[in-house]
N, C-alpha and C positions, 0 to 999 in steps of 0.2 A: 776643756780649753776655752779661753775667752775669745769671743768673736767680735766683729764690728758692732753687732747688735748690743752686746754687753758693754762695749766701750763708750756708748753714747752718753750715759750718765757720768762716768768718770771724766770724759772729755769736756762735758758742759761745766763741771766743777773746775777743771784745769783752765778752761777758757776764762771763767770768772776771775781766777787768780791772775792770769796774764793781763787781761783787760783792766783789772784794778790798778795795775802799775802804770797804765797809760792815762787813767783818769777820764775826765769828760771832754778832753780835747779831741779834735778831729784826728782819727788814726785808723789804721788797718793792721791786722795781724793774722797769722795762721797758728792758732793754738795747736792744731794737729801737727804742724811741722816741728814745733818745739817739743811736743810730746814724743814724737818719733825720735828726735835727737836724744832725749833722755832714755827712751826705751831701748835704744841700741846699745846702751851701756849696761843693760840688765845682766847679760852674761858675766860681765866683769865684777858686778856687785854681788851676784848670787852667793849666798853662804858666808858673806863677809860682814864686816862691822857697819857697812853703809847700806846694806840690803833693806833694812826696815825704813830708813828715811826715803830711799828712792821709791820703794813700793808705795809708801804713803802718798808721796807726791803724784805718782802715776795713777793711783786709785785702783790698781789691780796688783796681783802678785807678780813677781818678776818673771816667772816662767810664762805666764799668760801675756805679759807685756812683750816678751821676746817673740812669742808666737804670733800675736796680732801684728807687730811690726813686720815680721816676715811675710805674713799673708798680704798686707797692704802693698809692700814693695815688690813682691813677686807676682802679684796679680793686679796690675794697675787698672784704674777706672779709665774708660775711653775718653772722658772729658778732662782728666787730671794727669798731667805729666808728673811723674814722681821719680826721684833718684836719691841715692845716698852714697857717701864715700867715706872711706877709712884710710887715712894716709899716715905713714910712719917715717920718721927721720932716719932710723937705723933698724938693724935686724931685731925682730920681736923677741921678747923674753918668753919663757914657757907659758907664763900666765897670759900674755898677750896672744900667743899662738892659740891657746884654748879659747880665748875670747873671739878671735877671728873665725875660728872653726864653727862657732855657734851663731855667727851672723848670717843674715839672709844671703843666698847665693847670688842674688842680683846686685848686691852692694859692690861698688868699685873699691878696689884696694890697690895699694902701690906706694912708691916712695913719696915723700913730702913734695907738693908742687911748688913752683915759684909763684910769686904774687900774680904774674901775668897768666899763668896756667889756671890758678884758682879763679881769677876773674873770668877767664874763658869758660870754665866749668859752670859757673853761675849763669853766665850768658846763654850757654848751650842748653842747660836744663830748665831754663825758664822762658825759652823761645824769645830771648832778647829783652824780656821785661825787666830783668835785673842785670845790669852790666857789671857791677862790681861785687866781689865777694865781701861779706859783711865784716870780716876781720882783716887787719893789716898784719901780714906774716913777717916774722923775723927769723934769723938763723938759729935762735934758741928754741924754736918750737920742736917738741918731741913727737906729738901726735895731733892730728887734725881730723875732726869728725864733722860731717855736714849732711844736711838733708835739703832737698829742693822740691817744692810743689808749685805747679803753675797751671793755669787754665785760660783759654781764649775761646769763648762760646758766643753763639748768636741766638737771639730770641727767636722762638718759633714764629712769633708775629712781632715786628718792631713796634715801638711806641709811636703814638702820634705826638704832635707838638701843640702846646697851648701857651697862652700868655702867662707870665709869672704872677700876674694878679690873681690867678686862680688859687694860689697858695693861701690867700686870705689876707685881710687888712692887718691882722695882728702879726703876720710873719715878716720878720726883718729881711728874709731872703727875697721877698717879692720885689724889693727895690735894688737888689744886688745883681740879679740876672734878668734877662729879657724874656726867656722862654723856659718852660719846664716840660717834663715828659707826661703825657697823658695815656693812661691805660686804654688799649684797644678793646674791642668787644670780645675778642677771642685770644686764646694763648696766654692769658693772664688770669689771676684770681685775686679777689679782695674780699675782706669781711671784717667785722668787728667781733672781738672775742673778750671773754672775761678771764683774767689771770689773777689768782689770789694775791700775789705779791705786789701787783701794780694797780689792778682794777681793770677797767675797760681799755683795750688797746685796739688800734687799727692795724690791719695786716695786708700787705700786698706781696704776691709771689709772681715772679716772671719765670717762664719755663724756657730753657735753652734746648735747641735741637740736639745737641751732643749729649744731653743727659745730666744737666745741672739745673737745680732750681734755686733761685736767689730770693730770699724772703726778707722784706723790710717790715719792721715793727715800730710803731710810734705810740708813745704813751702820753699822758698829761705833761705839760711843760714842767710841772713841779716834781715829776718822777725822777728818781736817781738813775743815772746812766747805767750803773751796774745792774739795777733791777730790770730795766728795759732790755738790756743785753741778755740777761738770764731768761726773760720771757721770750725773746727772739729765738734763742736756742731751743727752748721747750716747744714753741709753736712750729718752728721750721722742721724739727725732727718728727713731731707728731703728724704734721701735714704730709711729710715724705713717707711715713710708715703707716699711715691711716690710723694713727693713734687718736685718743680722745681729745677733742677740742670743745670748749664751752663757747660755741658760736652764739652770738646774740642776735635775736630777731630784731629787725628794725622796728617792728611793731611793739617791742618791749622797751624801746628807747624813746625819749621825748623828741618831738619834732622841734627843730631849731638847731642852735649852735651846741656842739659838743667840744671836748678837748682838742680834737683834731679832725672834725668833720662837721658837715651841715646836713641835717635830715629834713627833707621836704616831703609833702604829701599832696597828691592830686587825684582827681577822678579820672579814670582812664579805662580803655578796653584792655583787659588782662586775661591771661590764660592760666594763671596759677590756680591750683586747687583752693577753694574757699574764697576766691576773689581777692586775695591779698598777695600782691607781687612785690618782691624786693629786688632792687637794683643797686649794685655797688659800682662806683667809679673811683678812680684814684689819680691824683697828680702828685708827682714827686720830682725833685731836681736831679739832673745829671750830677755826677760827682767823681772826683778822683782823689787818691790819697797815697802818700809814701811815708813810711814810718821805719824807725829803727828802735828795737827793744832790747834792753838789758835782760838777758835770761839768767844771769848769775844770781838767782834768788832762791833761798831754801825751799819755798813753797812750790817752786817749779821743778825741783829735783836735780837741777844741773850741778849745784855744789856737791851733792852726794855722788852723782855720776862721775864728776871730775875726780873726786877723792878715790873712787874705785879704780878709775883709769890710772891715777898716780901709783896706787898700790900695784897694779898689774905691770906698770913700767918700772917698778922698783925705784920710784922717784917721789917719795912721800912729801918732799919739801918743794916740789915744783909749783909754779904758778899756773893759773888757768883763767880763761875768759870765755863767755858764752853770749852770743848776740844773734838777733834775727833782723834781717832787712825784709820789708814787705811793701807791696804796692797793690793798688786795685783801681780800676776805672769802670764806671757804670754809665752807659750811654744809651742813646736811642736804639741802637742796633744790637747791643750785646754787652757782655761783661767779661773782663779779663782781670786776673790777679796772679800774684806770684809771691813766694817767700823762700828765702834761703836762710836756714838756721845753722849756726856753726859753733863748735866748741874746740878750743885749742888748749893743749897742755904744754907749758914751756918752762925752761929753767931760768929764763931771764925776765923781761918785762911782760905784763899782762896784755894780752891781746883781745579769642576774645569774648570776655564777659564783663559786665559792668562791675567795677570793684575799685579798690584803692591800690595805688602804687606808692611805695616809699623808696626814695632814692637817697643814698648816702654818698656824698662827695667827700672822699677822704683826702685830707691835705697833709702832705709830709712837709710842713712849713716850719718846723723847729727840729732840733737834733733828734736822731733816731738810730736804731740798730739795724744792721744787715747781716744775715747769715746765709752762706752758700752751702748747699747740701748736695752730695752726690746722688744721682738718680739714674734711671734707665734712659738710654738714648731715645729720641723721638724719630719716627719715620712716618711720613705722610699724616702727621697729626696724631699718631698713636704710639704707644710705648710697647714695643715687642718684648717678649720674654727672652732674656739672654743671660748667660752665666758669666759673661765677661766682666771682670771687676766686681764680682758679687760681694766681696768683703767690704767694699766701699759704700754700698747702698744705704742711704739714710744717714751717712756720716757727715757732719759739718766739716768743711775743708778750710774756709776762710770766713772771717767775720770783721765787721767794721762798725765804728761809731761815726755817723755822718753829721758833722757840725759845720761844714763849709760846702755850699753848692758850687757847681761849675757852670760856666757859660756854655751854651750850646752853639 
């Protein structure tokens, strides 16, 4: 059976496909939310003409997709609210009955909701972060499937504040906001790493009390957004799972200006072995984003999922629509994000020693990627062993391309 550990590589690939549709503009998404929406259609597609297309998009076989979706929805992570719903306009066909029987027991089922009820469902299952359901419902809808993911977490240690000039003279953002976030001495991590697809990148991770780690990755200004996003997924998961990371020693990098950092060297009293101490600092802007994504793209699996649903409904000529609404806010005190993904099938319209110290001040002063990964909760600065939400550990939940900073 595929587990969350096995899902990380397929999910990273799925995320690259979803983010590719949004391009290099400022946006946020939950590839996991869209993946879950498609995976919930696996029982309907299994053994049918659309099985291969859906399996290819999901990156795993359909039985594994169904099993993973069930594990994630039945054993939620303490930092991530998760919900799913399956609504029908009329009595189910035998094929739909079999589909429903294979769904996770935690999924909500029932008659088709009104628009007001669907909006209320989105609001309730995202803690008020998304007020409106992403689809406008009509009387012609036969089936409505939805997933919701949300998080509201607080940093173990809040950021300090610094003048926006710390982003560097070359950053256009330095003139658009007055203050930025400065990494405190504890509760955060920063380093420079080598990624084959991009080269040297700078990384910052903020740790949340509730068990979420949010990793920001910035590459050279010339790097393609999708390549930096891929590096962010790779580094965020590797960091959360203690995987291999090619961390760069500051003593192997040139003193002076880098693509997103400045390295200085000074004589100092240091305690590091060999008399060479490395210090990493980071400054980055607060930001917020709200996005809507068209999920009805073959590479995301929703057209194949919808076709399987139509076959199960005995309505092969029905229309369908699939959309995700997402938002996120990154601030001095914490991080919050939510996404509601929905698919509708309708018959009508579509819906000290002497030594050297090198210090790298990492500046998130041009567009960069952010990935939030499920982790264990923090308690008094430590992460205790707990089995709660085990299927989520190390799994990216939200990701964003930050191209517009927010005022603090």
